[in-house]
N, C-alpha and C positions, 0 to 999 in steps of 0.2 A: 570295226575299226575303233581303236581306243580314242577316247576324247581327252584331249590335253587341257588341263585346267590352267587358267592364266596365272602367272606368278603373282605373289603378294606384293603390294606396293612397298617400295623400299622405305626404311625408316628415315625420317627427316634428319639431314646432316648439316643444315644451314639455317640461319634465321631468315624467314620469308620477308620479301620486300613489301612495302606498304600497299602496293597495288594488288598483292596476292591475298591480303587478309580476309577478304570476303568471298573467295572462291570456294566451291564445293571441295576441291582437293585440299585446301588448307583446313577446312572444317573436319575432314576425315582424318587428316594426319595429326593436327594439333588440337582441335576443339574438343573432340570426344573425350580424350584423356583428361584434359583440364576440367571439363564439365563433371565427369565422374569423380575426380579428385576433390573438387570443391563440395560436391554433394555429400560425399562420405565424410570429409573432414568436418563439415558443418554438423552432421549428425553425431559424430563421435565426440566433438567438443561439447555439444549440448548435453549429451548423455553423461559425460564425465562431470560437468558442472552440476547437474541435477543429482547424480548419485554420490558425489564426493562427500556431502554432509550426512547422507542417509546410511550408507554402508557401514562406516565406522561405528555409528550408534547401534545398529542392529547387531554387529559383531561384538561390541563391548557388552551388550546386554546379556549375552550368553557365555561370557568369559569370567573366570574367577580371579583374574589378574588384570591390572591395567594393560592397555594395548602396548605401551612402550616397555613393559617389563618382559623379561625372558620367561619362557615357560607358559604356564596357564593351561586350563582345560575347559572343555564344554560343561556348562552347568545351567540349570534353570532356577538355582537358588536365589538369584537376584530378583526374579519376579515374585518368588515366594516371600522374600524379605520385604519387597515393596508392598504387596497386598496384605501382609500381616503386621505391618508397622503400625504402632499405636498412633491414632490420629489421621491415618491416610484416608479412611472413609469419610471423615468430616471435611478433609481438604477437597475431595472430589465433590461432595455435596455442596460445599460452599462455592466452589468454582462453577458448578452448574447453576446454582441459584443466582450468582452474580451475572452469569451470561444471560439467563432468562430475564432477569430484571432489566439489564442493559438493553436487551432487544425490545422488551415491552415499552420501556420509557422512550427509546429512540423512535419507534414506530408511532407511538401515541402522540409524539410531537411533530414528526415529519409528515405523516400522511395528511392530517388536517391542513397543515400549511401548504402542501402541494395542491390540494383541492381548492383552497381559498385563492391562491395566487394564480392558478391556471384555469379555473373554471368559473370563477365568480367575478363580479365587478368589485374590485378590491382597491382601496386607495393606495397609491404608490406601489403597485404590484411589481413593476419592473425594478425599482430601487431595492425593495425587500428581497427580490429574487437574486440580485447580485450580492447583497450583503450576506445572505444565507450561505453563499459559496465560500466566503472568506476563511472559515475555520479549516477548510480542506488544506490550506497552505500552512497551517500551524500544527506542530507536533502535539499529540495528546499529553506528552510530558509537560510541555510549556503551558498548555491549557490547565493542567492539574495544578501547576504552580500558581497560575492566576486565580484559580478558584480558592486555593488556600489563603492567598493574600486578602481575598474579599470575604470568603465564607468560613474560613478555618476558625478554630477556637480563639485565636488572637486576631482574626481578620477585621478589616475596616468596617464592613457592614455588620458583622457579628457583634462588634463592640457597640455600634450605634443602636442596634435592636435590643441588646441586653441592657444598655443604659436607659432606653425608653420604656421597655416593657418588663424588664426583670428576668426574662427567659428568652431562649432562642429555639425556634421550632425545627431546626435542622442539625444534623450531625454528619459531617463528611467522613468521620472515622468510624463508619459502620457499613455493612454490606449494602443497604439501600443508598446511602450517601455516595459510596464508591461507584455503584452502578449508575447513579444519576450523572455523576461527573463524566464517566465513560460514555454514557448515552449522549450527552451534549456534544462530545467530540465526534460521535458517529451520526448525528442527525443530518449533516449535509449529504452524506452518502445515501441515506434512505430518501431524503428529499429529492436528490437528483434523479434517482431511479424512477420515482413516482411522477415527478414533474415532467421528465422527458417522455414517459409513456403517455401522459395526458396530452402533451403538446403535439405528439405525433398521431394520436388516435382520431378515428372518425366519430363525429358527433351525431350520426344519423339516428342512433338508438335514443339519444337524449331528445332529439327533435320529435321522434315518434312518441316518446312518453309525454312530452309537452303538448303534442297535438291531441291527446286524449284527456287532457285536463290535469295532468300531474303538476304539482307546484315545484318550485326550485329545490326545496329541501327534500321532497320525495324523489326527484330526479337524482339528486346527489346520493341519497341513501340507497335507492333501488337499482340505479344504473351505473353511476360513476364508481362508487366504492367497490362493487363486485368486480368491475373490470380492472381494478388495481391489484387483484390477488397475485398475478405473476410477479410484478415488480416488488410488491410487499414481501412475497415469499423469498425472492432472490436476495433482497436487501436484508431481510430478517436473518436468513441463514448466514449471510456474509458477516453481519454484525455479531451474531452468536459465536461464530468461529473466531472473529477478531477479539471478542471479549475473553474467550478461553485462553488465547495466547498472549494477551497484552501483559506487559511488565510494569509500565509506568504507574498506573493507579494502584495495583497491589503493593508495589514497592514503596511509594510515597505515602499512601493513605492506609494501606493494610498493615504493614509491619509495626508502625507505632501503636496500633490498636490490638496487636496480637492476632490479626486475621491473616491466615496463610492460604493463598490460592495456589493453583498448580504452577503458575509461572514463577512466583517468588519462592516456591518450594525448590524448583530446579536451581534458582539463583543461590539459595542458601546451601544446597547440597554441593554446588560447584564453586562459586566465587567466594562465598562467605565461610565455607568450611575450612578449618585448619588442616584436617586430614580427610579429604573427600573420599567417599565410597563410590568409585567409578562404575562398579557394576550396578549399584542401585541407581546412580545417575543415568546410566545407559538404559536400564529398564523403565525408569520414569519417563525419559525422553521418548522411548519407543511407544509407550502408552499414549503420550500426548500426540505424537505423530500419527498414530493409527486413529485417534479420535478425530483429528482435523481431516484426515483423508476420508474417513467415513462420512463426515459432514459434507465434503465436496461431492462425493458420490451420491449421497442422498439428495443434495441440491440438484445435481444433474438429472437424476431420475424423475424428480417431481416436476422440473421445468420441461421435461420431455412431453408432458401431457398438457402444456399450456396453449395448444392450438385452438382449443375451444374458446379462449379468451381473446382471439385476434380481433382487433378493431381498426386496423389500418388496411384499407382496400384500395383498389386501383382508382376508384372514383370517390375520393374523400370529399366530405362536405364540412363546412364550418358553420356554426350558429353563433348568435349573440351570446355573450357571457351571461351567466345566470345572475339575476338580481335577487339577493336574499334579504333585502330590506334592512331593517335595523340590526339584524344578526351580523351584518358585515362589521359593525363597530365592536361587537364582542370578539369577532375573529381578528380584527385589527389589534385589539388589546392582547389577545393570545399570542399573535406573532410578535408584537412589539415587546412583550415581556421576555420571550425567548431571546430575541435579538439583543435587547439592552442588558438584561440580567444574566443571560446564559453565555453570550459571546463577547459583546463589546465591553461591558463593565469589568469582567476579569482581565481582559487584555489591557484596557486603559489603566486599571489599578496596578497591573504588573509593570507597565511602562513607567507609571508615576513612582512606584516603589523603587525602580532602578535609579531615579534621580533624587531620592530622599533618604535621609538617615533612618527614618521611622515613618510608618504610615498608620495613623490613628485618628479617629473622629474627634478626639479631644484637643488636637492641635492642628492649626492650619498647615496643610502640607507645604505651602509656599514659604513657610518660615523654616522648613527643614530641608530645603534644596541643597544638594551636594553632588559632586562628581566622584566621590570616594569609591563608590561601588565599581565604577568603570576603571578607576585607577588601579584597584586591586587586580582586575582582569588584565590590564595592559602592562602593569609593572611586574607581573609574575609570568615568566616566559612560557611555562607549560600551559597556562590558561590561554594565552594568546595563540600558542601553537595549535591548540584544539580548534580554534576558529579557522585558522588557515588550513588545518587538516580536513575539516568538514567541507570547506569550499573546494579544496583540491579533489577530495574523494567524490563529491557530488558532480563536479564539472567533468573530470576524467571519466568517471563511471557513467555519467549520462551520455557522453559522446560514444564511449566504447559499447555500451549496451544498445544504444540506438542503432549503431552501425551493424553490430552483430545480429541484433533482432531483425533488422531489415533483410539481411542475408538469409536468416532462418525463414522468414516469411516468404521470400522469393523462392527458396528451395521447396518449401512445403506447399506453396500455392501456385507457382508458375514454372514447374519443372516436371519431368517424367521420372523423378527419383522414386524407386519402388517402395521406399519406406517413408514417403512424404506424410502420410497420416500419422504414423508413429512419431515422426519428428514434431509435428504440431502438438500432439498430446504431451510429449516430453517437455517441450518449451513452455507449456502452460501449467505443468504439474507443480512448480514451486509455489503456486497459490496455496497448496495444502501443507507447505513446510513452514512452520512458525520461525520467526527470526531467532529466537533462543536456540531452537534445534539446529539452525544453520550455523550459529556460532559454536555450539558444542561439537557438532559433527565435524566442522572444518578444523577446530582445535585438535581433535584426535587425528584427523586426516593428515594434517601437517606434522603431527608428532610421529605418526606411523610411517609416513613416506620419507625415504632417504633424501636428505637435503631440505626437508620441509621446515625444519627449525629456523632456517634462514629467512623464510617467508612469513612465518607466524610472528605476529607482533608488529608488522609493517603496514604501511598504507596500502600496499599491493594486496595484502590479505583482506583488508576491509573492502577494497574495490571488488574483489572476487565475491565476498560474502554479500555485500549490498547489491551487486550485480545479479547474483542468483535470485535474490528476492524481487528484483525489478524486471527481470526478463519477461514474465507474463504481461506486465504492463506495456512494455515495448511492443510485444506481439499484438496485444489488443489494440494499440494505437495505430499500428501500421497495416495490419491485415485488412481492415475494412476498405482503406484507400486502395490497396492492391486489387481487391475484388472489383472495384469500380472501373478499373482500367480494362478496356476491351482486349480480348485475345488476339484481335487482328494486328495489334502492334507487334506482338511476339512473332506471329506468323509471317508478317511482311519482312521482318529482319531475318528470319530463318530462310525465307525464299531467296533473299539476297545473298545468302551464304554465311551469315553471322552465326557463330556458335552461341551457346546459352549465356556464357559469361559476358560476351561482347554485347548481347542483346540487353541484358539487365543493367550493365554498367553504363551503356551509352543512351538507353531509352528509359527504362523503368526507374532507375535511381533519380534521374532528373525530374520525372513526373511525381515522385514520392517525396520531394523536398518539403512541402508543407506538412505532410504527415510526420516526417522525421523531426521537424522543428517542434511539432506538438508533442511528440514522444520525448524529445529532449527536455521540454519544460516539465512534463509529467514525472519523468525519472529524476530530474534535478530536485523537484519538490519532495519526492519520496526519499531520496538519498540524504538530503540535508536534514530531514526529520529522523532518519534511521539511527538507531543506536544499540538495539538489542544484541545483534551479533557481536558488536564491539565489546560488550561486557566480557566476553570470553576470548576475543582475538586481539584486542588493542594492547600495545605495549606502552612503556613509559613515554615514548616519543610519538605515539600514534593515537592518542586520545582524541575523541571528537566532542562536539558541543554537548551531546546528550550525556556521555559518561562524565564529563567535567561538571555538568550541572548537578548530577546526582552526588558527586563527590563533594561539591560545595554545600549542597543541601544537608548532607550528613554532618558537616562541620558547623552547621547553623548559620551559614553566610547567606541569609535570605536576600539581602540587597544585591550581592554579587550574582546570585542565581537570576534575579530579575534583570540585572544588567546584561548577563549572557543571553537570556531569552530575548531581550529587546534587540540585541545585535542580530540574533538569528532571524527574528521577524523582519528587521530592516533589510538584511541581505536577501531574504526570500522575496520580499516585496519588490526590490529593485530588479532582480532577475525575472520575476514574473511580469513586471511592467515592460521591460525591454523585450522579452520574448513575445508578449502580446502585441507590441508595436510591430515587431518583425513579422509576425503571422498576418497582421492586417495588411502590411505592405505586400506580402506574397499573394494574398487574396486579390488585391487590386492590380497586381502586376499582370 
């Protein structure tokens, strides 16, 4: 006898009542389709955002005509031209030397400070630990301006030293000088990696060494320093990659001295060139992109063997901080010199320069007080608009990227989407794409895409570019919090008949609010500092603080640059303070 199969359930033809939303029937008819749609839409949007700046660059690098021009054919002559150009070899070598020196300087400063503040009895350790984090909120471009005000050829401290001793032992407009300024900006990153690793590690090995008679210095040298290899490696590779792609230091300090690194080479070929060679620019951008990707892959491979350095176990023990005797005062002087002369003095001098007509050790600065530098900013509409644009892009971008990054994390971590692992990798891949490459690639993408010219040069284009750069930060801020939430929350909602979206929107999102607020602050800070993609994407009415500061600097308006930088510092401090209070409130709630 033939077996009759039951008929398929009819397609939904009405909006379900509120009491039906959690039933298994509703989930079958409505939830499955919505769940699949959200998963695939999230994956496709992420892939488009990540590939949008990369594909046009790769395509342009093998074309003999600009992408917007009709015709054109496949060619490898752009790469031949790039690698046979006079001076390209020295550009590569100088860039590598700059990156190596930056990494060495940053680690040489950050690692001893992390050990001193986390593992020894150090005066005012908590205060110094907080102060060392401050430069994270300041753009390297702003820090470079501050260093020029203090240590440049006409700098305040340079003039005082030259007047007293007849010579100056430093030169910012050299590769070592450029690398040291960049290293100062990167020290907080290396410090945080090492300090966090030390704070979370088990000290049983240190106790064992002390029990057999090892002194404090021997413990530090033989136990603590070797255990810092993984964070040192991670921070070192991150700083090395950042130094290769940075634009601020090569542009502000390198160009006046005739030093060309890879980043300002791309800038000169694109923005500064009257007749850009787009094929050469595409090949150079591809070379830079492949270099940064190789660094990220190398970093991942090396860190895959870090298990032998694990020092955080289920039964962690703490010991007394090491007493290094009189050496702590030498360490205090070392940390104090960096804090005062590396971070605080340049920032204070920059702020003071904003309120004076001239900053020189020969005249009392209080006799030169003025608000003219701020008047120039507020009296000229484009300069004022750049401040409003930066705040708008940072706020809208931080909200949008946090929300989108949360959905990406939930799809990648708390769903049965078949390409969840690939989605996670895709969301984190913009770490390997420098800001200049994002700007160049999206410039061509908007030119290439029908209707893209209406987007290029607008704030929306900047939000997209800055958002691509910030997406890995959002993922990194929200993913750990998601992993701490037990799966029984999802399972209980599913048993009650809720579909995936109803589960995450009613339960998961509410529990992730503190992590989302932290993500917002992180992305706000990153976006208010960002400017490299805007060098290629910003129009006359969509300039941001960074591009305006560079424009003012090229005009010789040092005081107005200081005023603009001071306003950026003030806005960032206010937002960081408010977000910190809000996060504390959420923790106590």
